[in-house]
VMD Tcl script that draws the C-alpha trace (Angstrom):
set ca {
  {3.08 40.79 86.92}
  {5.87 39.41 84.73}
  {9.25 37.90 85.77}
  {12.32 37.03 83.69}
  {14.40 33.96 83.96}
  {17.95 33.62 82.55}
  {19.49 30.20 82.10}
  {23.22 30.14 81.16}
  {23.90 26.45 80.16}
  {26.77 24.56 78.83}
  {25.32 24.60 75.34}
  {23.04 27.61 75.07}
  {21.71 30.61 77.03}
  {18.02 31.46 77.17}
  {15.85 34.27 78.60}
  {12.15 33.86 79.15}
  {9.74 36.53 80.27}
  {6.83 34.74 81.91}
  {3.43 35.63 83.43}
  {1.12 33.57 85.65}
  {-2.06 32.41 84.03}
  {-4.29 29.96 85.88}
  {-1.47 29.16 88.25}
  {0.85 28.16 85.30}
  {3.88 30.10 84.01}
  {3.22 31.20 80.46}
  {6.10 32.49 78.24}
  {5.35 35.92 76.67}
  {8.82 36.62 75.32}
  {11.86 34.59 74.65}
  {15.42 34.90 73.20}
  {18.05 32.13 72.84}
  {21.66 32.32 72.04}
  {24.08 29.49 71.39}
  {27.04 29.94 73.73}
  {28.71 26.58 73.90}
  {30.50 27.39 77.15}
  {31.31 23.70 77.71}
  {33.60 24.04 74.56}
  {35.01 27.32 75.85}
  {36.75 25.67 78.94}
  {40.50 25.82 78.54}
  {42.85 23.22 79.87}
  {43.42 25.42 82.92}
  {39.75 25.20 83.77}
  {38.83 28.76 82.83}
  {36.27 29.90 80.32}
  {38.24 31.59 77.50}
  {38.03 35.19 76.44}
  {35.68 34.50 73.56}
  {33.34 32.60 75.83}
  {33.41 35.38 78.31}
  {32.59 38.01 75.58}
  {29.76 35.81 74.18}
  {28.33 35.50 77.66}
  {28.49 39.18 78.32}
  {26.90 40.04 75.05}
  {23.92 37.64 75.65}
  {23.50 38.69 79.20}
  {23.19 42.28 78.06}
  {20.46 41.44 75.50}
  {18.73 39.28 78.16}
  {18.58 42.06 80.89}
  {17.42 44.60 78.33}
  {14.53 42.34 77.36}
  {13.68 41.92 81.04}
  {13.80 45.66 81.56}
  {11.44 46.32 78.54}
  {8.85 44.10 80.34}
  {9.68 45.69 83.74}
  {10.32 42.17 85.04}
  {12.54 41.17 87.91}
  {15.23 38.68 86.87}
  {16.21 35.18 88.28}
  {19.44 34.24 86.56}
  {21.11 30.95 86.99}
  {24.30 29.19 85.48}
  {24.75 25.39 85.45}
  {27.58 22.86 84.78}
  {29.96 24.83 82.60}
  {30.09 27.68 85.10}
  {30.24 25.25 88.07}
  {33.42 23.76 86.48}
  {34.94 27.10 85.51}
  {37.83 28.23 87.60}
  {36.94 31.90 86.74}
  {33.21 31.65 87.27}
  {33.18 34.08 90.31}
  {35.15 36.75 88.32}
  {32.68 36.30 85.42}
  {29.61 36.70 87.63}
  {31.10 39.66 89.43}
  {31.81 41.36 86.02}
  {28.20 40.72 84.80}
  {26.69 42.04 88.01}
  {28.79 45.33 87.74}
  {27.90 45.86 84.10}
  {24.37 44.75 83.93}
  {23.05 45.00 87.51}
  {21.85 41.29 87.71}
  {23.31 38.58 89.92}
  {24.11 35.35 88.09}
  {23.69 32.46 90.53}
  {25.92 29.47 89.74}
  {23.77 26.70 91.22}
  {24.96 23.30 92.48}
  {23.95 19.99 90.99}
  {21.44 19.23 93.65}
  {19.67 22.62 93.14}
  {19.55 21.94 89.41}
  {18.09 18.48 90.00}
  {15.44 19.97 92.33}
  {14.66 22.58 89.79}
  {14.19 19.83 87.08}
  {11.79 17.91 89.27}
  {9.84 21.08 90.15}
  {9.55 21.95 86.55}
  {8.32 18.40 85.59}
  {5.67 18.63 88.32}
  {4.17 21.88 86.94}
  {2.73 19.92 84.16}
  {2.47 16.51 85.93}
  {1.60 17.38 89.57}
  {0.13 14.06 90.73}
  {1.52 10.43 91.42}
  {5.01 9.06 91.22}
  {7.45 10.53 88.77}
  {10.76 9.29 87.33}
  {12.48 11.95 85.29}
  {15.70 12.76 83.45}
  {16.98 16.07 82.13}
  {20.06 15.86 79.81}
  {21.77 19.21 79.54}
  {24.94 20.32 77.68}
  {27.14 19.67 80.63}
  {25.21 17.62 83.11}
  {22.39 15.11 83.50}
  {19.83 15.12 86.36}
  {17.94 12.03 87.38}
  {15.06 12.50 89.80}
  {12.27 10.56 91.44}
  {9.47 11.63 93.67}
  {5.75 11.36 94.57}
  {3.47 14.38 94.38}
  {5.44 17.44 95.39}
  {7.97 15.47 97.36}
  {11.41 14.92 95.79}
  {12.67 11.55 97.12}
  {15.83 11.03 95.27}
  {18.02 13.19 92.96}
  {21.45 13.04 91.46}
  {23.27 15.32 89.06}
  {26.00 13.61 86.78}
  {28.77 15.62 85.27}
  {27.83 14.22 81.91}
  {26.02 16.10 79.16}
  {25.38 16.16 75.47}
  {28.05 18.82 74.73}
  {30.74 17.42 77.08}
  {30.34 13.76 75.80}
  {30.38 15.01 72.16}
  {33.55 16.98 72.77}
  {35.31 14.24 74.64}
  {34.79 11.59 72.02}
  {34.19 13.46 68.80}
  {30.60 12.38 68.41}
  {29.89 15.08 65.90}
  {31.57 13.17 63.20}
  {30.58 9.90 61.62}
  {30.85 7.31 64.56}
  {32.44 3.89 64.31}
  {31.75 1.01 66.50}
  {34.79 1.45 68.72}
  {33.93 5.15 69.42}
  {30.28 4.32 70.04}
  {31.33 1.67 72.52}
  {33.63 4.08 74.25}
  {30.84 6.59 74.55}
  {28.49 3.92 76.01}
  {31.19 2.90 78.56}
  {31.62 6.52 79.60}
  {27.87 6.88 80.28}
  {27.73 3.58 82.18}
  {30.78 4.51 84.30}
  {28.92 7.57 85.71}
  {25.40 6.29 85.64}
  {25.60 2.67 86.99}
  {27.03 3.57 90.42}
  {24.05 5.86 91.32}
  {21.09 4.41 89.44}
  {20.12 1.85 92.06}
  {17.86 4.31 93.80}
  {15.76 4.90 90.63}
  {15.36 1.26 89.39}
  {11.76 0.07 89.07}
  {10.22 3.37 90.24}
  {8.11 3.85 87.08}
  {7.04 2.39 83.75}
  {7.76 5.67 82.23}
  {10.99 7.79 82.30}
  {9.99 11.41 81.76}
  {12.44 13.19 79.58}
  {12.28 16.92 80.12}
  {15.46 18.03 78.34}
  {16.04 19.66 74.92}
  {17.62 16.23 73.91}
  {14.40 14.32 74.69}
  {12.29 16.85 72.87}
  {14.49 16.90 69.77}
  {14.59 13.14 69.70}
  {10.77 13.14 69.99}
  {10.61 15.31 66.85}
  {12.91 13.01 65.11}
  {10.94 9.83 65.96}
  {7.60 11.39 65.33}
  {8.79 12.52 61.76}
  {9.98 8.95 61.16}
  {6.57 7.61 62.10}
  {4.87 10.02 59.76}
  {3.51 11.92 62.72}
  {5.52 15.18 62.50}
  {2.50 17.28 63.49}
  {1.47 15.18 66.44}
  {1.56 16.51 69.94}
  {5.21 16.39 71.39}
  {4.23 16.54 75.04}
  {3.48 13.06 76.23}
  {4.95 11.33 73.15}
  {6.33 7.89 73.90}
  {9.76 6.83 72.69}
  {10.48 3.09 73.00}
  {13.85 1.47 73.31}
  {13.85 0.56 69.57}
  {13.05 4.27 68.78}
  {16.24 5.32 70.53}
  {18.19 2.59 68.88}
  {17.08 3.65 65.48}
  {17.88 7.35 66.21}
  {21.39 6.40 67.46}
  {22.04 4.36 64.42}
  {20.73 6.98 61.98}
  {22.96 9.69 63.56}
  {26.05 7.63 64.13}
  {26.21 6.71 60.46}
  {26.27 10.44 59.51}
  {28.37 13.37 60.36}
  {26.79 16.51 61.83}
  {26.23 18.18 58.50}
  {24.43 15.14 57.05}
  {22.45 14.66 60.20}
  {20.75 17.96 59.53}
  {18.96 16.34 56.61}
  {17.17 13.88 58.77}
  {13.43 14.64 58.88}
  {12.59 16.25 62.21}
  {16.17 17.15 63.04}
  {16.92 20.48 64.72}
  {20.00 21.84 62.85}
  {21.39 23.54 65.94}
  {21.39 20.15 67.78}
  {22.58 17.95 64.92}
  {26.16 17.76 66.37}
  {25.20 16.91 70.00}
  {21.92 15.00 69.73}
  {23.78 11.67 69.29}
  {25.36 12.03 72.73}
  {22.01 13.00 74.29}
  {20.37 9.94 72.70}
  {23.08 7.76 74.11}
  {22.58 9.12 77.58}
  {18.81 8.79 77.31}
  {18.89 5.21 76.13}
  {21.34 4.11 78.86}
  {19.20 5.85 81.48}
  {16.02 4.18 80.14}
  {17.75 0.73 80.20}
  {19.34 1.18 83.70}
  {16.18 2.30 85.48}
  {14.04 -0.45 83.97}
  {11.50 1.89 82.51}
  {9.54 0.74 79.49}
  {9.51 3.98 77.64}
  {10.76 7.62 77.50}
  {7.87 10.04 77.82}
  {8.64 13.51 76.34}
  {7.78 16.48 78.55}
  {7.61 20.15 77.55}
  {8.83 21.29 80.96}
  {12.01 21.11 83.04}
  {14.39 23.39 84.74}
  {13.21 26.55 83.24}
  {9.63 25.62 83.96}
  {10.68 25.34 87.67}
  {12.61 28.57 87.63}
  {9.57 30.40 86.03}
  {7.17 29.02 88.59}
  {9.55 30.14 91.46}
  {10.24 33.53 89.94}
  {6.47 34.13 89.81}
  {5.87 32.87 93.39}
  {3.90 29.87 92.06}
  {6.34 27.56 93.87}
  {8.65 28.09 96.82}
  {12.32 28.49 96.12}
  {14.43 25.43 96.27}
  {17.41 25.38 98.53}
  {20.36 27.23 97.05}
  {18.36 29.70 95.02}
  {17.81 33.44 95.77}
  {14.71 35.26 94.57}
  {14.18 37.24 91.37}
  {15.34 40.95 91.62}
  {15.17 43.91 89.49}
  {18.40 45.06 87.72}
  {20.47 47.56 89.72}
  {23.04 49.43 87.64}
  {26.36 50.19 89.02}
  {26.93 53.78 90.11}
  {30.73 53.43 89.57}
}
mol new
graphics top color blue
foreach p $ca { graphics top sphere $p radius 0.5 }
foreach p [lrange $ca 0 end-1] q [lrange $ca 1 end] { graphics top cylinder $p $q radius 0.2 }
display resetview
């Protein structure tokens, strides 16, 4: 039996159709759309008309893919929709048009999903993890299946880029301002995570893209990404290489994902600050995270975390 998960983030939106194989969720179909909802938030706190239309069009494609696979759908939205004053109206419209409920999950639920996803591939022992999204960053720690500490910060790669113009060539003062902004939000809460592990597991797209960038620099572009270790100096190199270029020029860096070239500098700054603040020795890239946790829960491989409703088949409105 298949299930479909939809993740409406601050940067992109993704649908994955998954099946359980040997107690692991395996992706059998996937579609991704760049939404940039974080940038669609107006000064009045509402997602603008263009952002709403992009979301509706993507949601229609996602639900159609799920229906082709006869898969029930578990759909969530994160920080951009959490902040949006018109989130309830958007979710109501999506449910009327497409028959699927979009659940706007809280930061604690998102952090629990991140931890669950990391545990799918690393089920044993203590784990210290970070997931940098477009609009928020989740920091988690636990042992085995038990989540012991979690925090969700309203700080992501898209929001930090937008606030400080990090998609352009970045001078020293702007870089210092970005580092200060990260420290302002991170340092008051990081105490619970200090010294918990030698490795900080990075489960985000930012960590994965940085991994590709660093492996390419090392001449190991074809090496396995899962488990790759990025040291403090690797992150420092990546930050310097990106800060000295604008987004277009960053696309030419070997290993760079062109779709992330504008926001990856912000993700690297958040990851480096988290690595330093927690006292971990290195960042360990993981090919798992929130969507892995969602997939495992949609398939019944893991119990639902608090604040999450189960997957359901699309029910078209009769109006």
